C-alpha positions in Angstrom: 15.0 39.7 -154.4 18.0 37.4 -154.6 21.3 39.1 -153.9 22.9 38.4 -157.2 20.1 40.3 -159.0 20.7 43.3 -156.8 24.5 43.1 -157.5 23.9 43.0 -161.2 21.5 46.0 -161.2 23.9 47.9 -158.8 26.7 47.5 -161.4 24.4 48.7 -164.2 24.8 45.7 -166.3 21.1 45.1 -166.9 21.7 41.4 -167.1 19.8 38.5 -165.6 21.0 35.2 -164.1 21.2 33.6 -167.6 23.7 36.2 -168.7 25.7 35.8 -165.5 26.0 32.0 -166.0 26.8 32.4 -169.7 29.6 34.9 -169.1 31.2 33.2 -166.1 30.9 29.6 -167.4 32.1 30.4 -170.9 35.2 32.2 -169.5 35.9 29.3 -167.1 35.6 26.7 -169.9 37.8 28.5 -172.5 40.3 29.9 -170.1 40.8 26.5 -168.4 41.4 24.8 -171.8 43.6 27.6 -173.2 45.8 27.9 -170.1 46.2 24.1 -169.5 49.4 24.2 -171.4 50.8 27.4 -170.0 50.1 26.7 -166.3 48.7 30.2 -165.7 46.0 32.5 -166.8 42.7 31.0 -165.5 42.6 33.3 -162.5 43.6 36.3 -164.6 40.8 35.7 -167.1 38.1 34.5 -164.6 38.4 37.2 -162.0 37.1 40.0 -164.3 34.2 37.8 -165.3 33.2 37.3 -161.6 33.9 40.9 -160.9 31.2 42.0 -163.4 28.5 40.6 -161.1 30.0 40.5 -157.6 32.0 42.8 -155.3 35.7 42.4 -155.9 36.4 40.7 -152.6 33.8 38.1 -153.4 35.1 37.8 -157.0 38.6 37.1 -155.7 37.4 34.3 -153.3 35.1 32.7 -156.0 38.0 32.8 -158.5 40.3 31.2 -155.9 37.9 28.3 -155.3 37.4 27.6 -159.0 41.2 27.8 -159.5 42.0 25.5 -156.6 39.4 22.8 -157.5 40.4 23.0 -161.1 44.0 22.5 -160.0 43.0 19.4 -158.1 41.2 18.0 -161.2 44.2 18.6 -163.3 46.3 17.0 -160.6 44.2 13.8 -161.0 44.6 14.0 -164.7 48.4 14.5 -165.0 49.8 14.7 -161.4 51.8 11.4 -161.9 54.1 13.3 -164.4 55.1 15.9 -161.8 58.9 16.1 -161.1 59.0 15.6 -157.3 62.5 17.2 -157.0 61.3 20.3 -158.9 58.2 20.5 -156.7 60.3 20.4 -153.5 63.0 22.7 -154.8 60.7 25.2 -156.4 57.4 24.9 -154.5 58.5 25.1 -150.9 60.6 28.3 -151.3 57.7 29.8 -153.3 55.2 29.2 -150.5 57.5 30.7 -147.9 58.4 33.7 -150.1 54.7 34.4 -150.9 54.1 35.4 -147.3 57.0 37.9 -147.5 55.6 39.3 -150.7 52.1 39.6 -149.2 53.5 41.4 -146.2 55.4 43.8 -148.4 52.3 44.5 -150.4 50.6 45.8 -147.3 53.5 48.1 -146.7 53.4 49.4 -150.3 49.7 50.0 -150.7 50.1 53.8 -150.2 52.6 54.2 -153.0 51.2 56.6 -155.6 50.7 55.2 -159.1 53.2 56.0 -161.8 50.6 56.9 -164.4 46.9 57.6 -164.3 44.7 57.7 -167.4 41.1 57.0 -168.5 40.1 53.9 -170.5 36.5 53.2 -171.6 35.3 55.7 -168.9 37.3 54.1 -166.1 40.4 55.4 -164.4 43.4 53.1 -165.0 46.4 53.3 -162.6 49.9 51.9 -163.3 51.3 51.0 -159.9 55.1 50.6 -159.3 54.6 46.9 -158.4 52.6 46.0 -161.5 55.0 47.8 -163.7 58.0 46.0 -162.2 56.3 42.6 -162.5 55.2 43.4 -166.0 58.8 44.3 -167.0 60.1 41.1 -165.5 57.5 39.0 -167.4 58.2 40.8 -170.6 61.9 39.9 -170.2 61.1 36.2 -169.7 58.8 36.2 -172.8 61.5 37.8 -175.0 64.1 35.4 -173.8 61.8 32.5 -174.8 60.9 34.0 -178.2 64.3 35.2 -179.3 66.3 32.5 -181.2 69.6 33.4 -179.5 68.3 32.9 -175.9 65.4 30.4 -176.1 67.7 27.3 -175.7 69.1 28.6 -172.4 68.1 26.5 -169.4 68.4 27.3 -165.7 69.1 23.9 -164.4 67.8 22.3 -161.1 70.2 24.3 -158.9 68.4 27.5 -159.8 64.9 26.2 -159.0 64.9 27.5 -155.4 65.8 31.0 -156.7 63.0 30.8 -159.2 60.7 29.6 -156.4 61.6 32.5 -154.2 61.1 35.1 -157.0 57.8 33.4 -158.1 56.4 33.2 -154.6 57.6 36.7 -153.6 56.2 38.5 -156.6 53.1 36.3 -156.5 52.4 37.4 -152.9 53.2 41.0 -154.0 51.1 41.1 -157.2 49.1 37.9 -157.4 50.9 36.9 -160.6 52.9 33.9 -159.2 51.5 31.6 -162.0 53.2 33.5 -164.8 56.5 33.7 -163.0 56.3 30.0 -162.0 55.8 29.0 -165.6 58.6 31.3 -166.8 61.1 29.5 -164.5 59.9 26.0 -164.9 59.9 26.4 -168.7 63.7 26.7 -168.4 64.2 23.9 -166.0 64.7 21.2 -168.7 61.4 19.4 -167.9 59.4 17.4 -170.5 56.0 19.0 -171.5 54.1 16.6 -169.2 56.4 17.2 -166.3 56.3 21.0 -166.9 52.5 21.1 -166.8 52.1 18.6 -163.9 54.8 20.3 -161.7 53.2 23.6 -162.2 49.8 22.2 -161.2 51.2 20.7 -158.0 52.9 24.0 -157.0 49.7 26.0 -157.8 47.6 23.7 -155.7 49.9 24.1 -152.7 49.8 27.9 -153.1 46.0 28.0 -153.7 45.5 25.9 -150.5 47.5 28.3 -148.4 45.7 31.4 -149.7 42.2 29.8 -149.5 43.0 29.4 -145.8 43.0 33.2 -145.6 40.2 34.0 -148.1 37.5 31.6 -147.1 37.3 32.4 -143.3 37.4 36.1 -144.1 34.6 35.8 -146.6 32.4 33.6 -144.4 32.9 36.1 -141.6 31.2 38.8 -143.7 28.0 36.7 -143.9 28.1 36.9 -147.7 25.3 35.2 -149.6 27.3 33.6 -152.4 25.7 32.0 -155.4 26.9 28.4 -154.9 25.1 27.1 -157.9 27.0 29.6 -160.1 30.2 28.6 -158.4 29.5 24.9 -159.1 28.7 25.6 -162.7 31.9 27.5 -163.1 33.9 24.6 -161.5 32.3 22.1 -163.9 33.0 24.3 -166.9 36.6 24.6 -165.9 36.8 20.8 -165.5 35.5 20.4 -169.0 38.1 22.8 -170.4 40.9 21.1 -168.5 39.8 17.7 -169.8 40.0 18.8 -173.4 43.2 20.6 -172.7 44.7 17.3 -171.4 43.6 15.5 -174.6 45.3 18.0 -176.8 48.5 17.9 -174.7 49.6 14.7 -176.4 49.3 16.4 -179.8 51.4 19.5 -179.1 55.2 19.7 -179.0 57.3 21.1 -176.2 58.2 24.0 -178.5 54.5 24.6 -179.0 54.1 24.8 -175.2 57.0 27.2 -175.0 55.5 29.5 -177.6 52.1 29.5 -175.9 53.7 30.4 -172.5 55.8 33.1 -174.1 52.9 34.7 -175.9 50.7 34.7 -172.8 53.6 36.0 -170.7 53.9 38.9 -173.0 50.2 39.6 -173.0 50.1 39.6 -169.2 53.2 41.8 -169.1 51.6 44.4 -171.3 48.4 44.2 -169.3 50.3 44.8 -166.1 52.6 47.5 -167.4 49.6 49.4 -168.9 47.5 49.1 -165.8 44.8 47.1 -167.7 45.3 44.1 -165.3 
């Protein structure tokens, strides 16, 4: 019996390969299109879809591959609009700081959760790290949505600080995309430069983390469903393609609102333990 069938039955989903493809590919398509403007969210939405059918360590690696290849595709679509100065000032500190955050995560794994509760028959835990990142994202979202603060910009000189915070908390919690967008949104970039710069930085970080994920996954001898992975990648490409077409029809303020709303949603998910 193919391994994916065993995994599905083990998880009690009672679903066949058609359902697996339908769920994963639909999420990849819509998440890629929806999050094209915000610069984050594909991994957040796709990981649970993969985790329905595969062990979590496999789901993380599969999601990372789709995220990286989709980033390369978006890079081909809009990479020419990236602000090189912002990439260097923000991206390089982010990559370095992500290693520090990942190291600290290993040291904090034994911290007890702040709150435990049951949700749909599963135990939900609110960890100190997730609560802290959720509070930070909520603050950024409110700054963007409140009329008195939404016109504030950080300026280029603050990009290295934003890169350090984004990379550090990304390594610590995996939510570097949301923090990256929160800072770049205030850097005075055009909508095209905002999206493209975020794509370049995301590709750099994805490349570094795949260097850790892929060898570890291959070492386990895991029998991955490469046809499903390919279908998910193509679905994400289609979503990104249509997202790029609609980018020309949306204003920068529209991008700001989309980012702020998604930031707030992710913040609530982290603070509640749902993510």
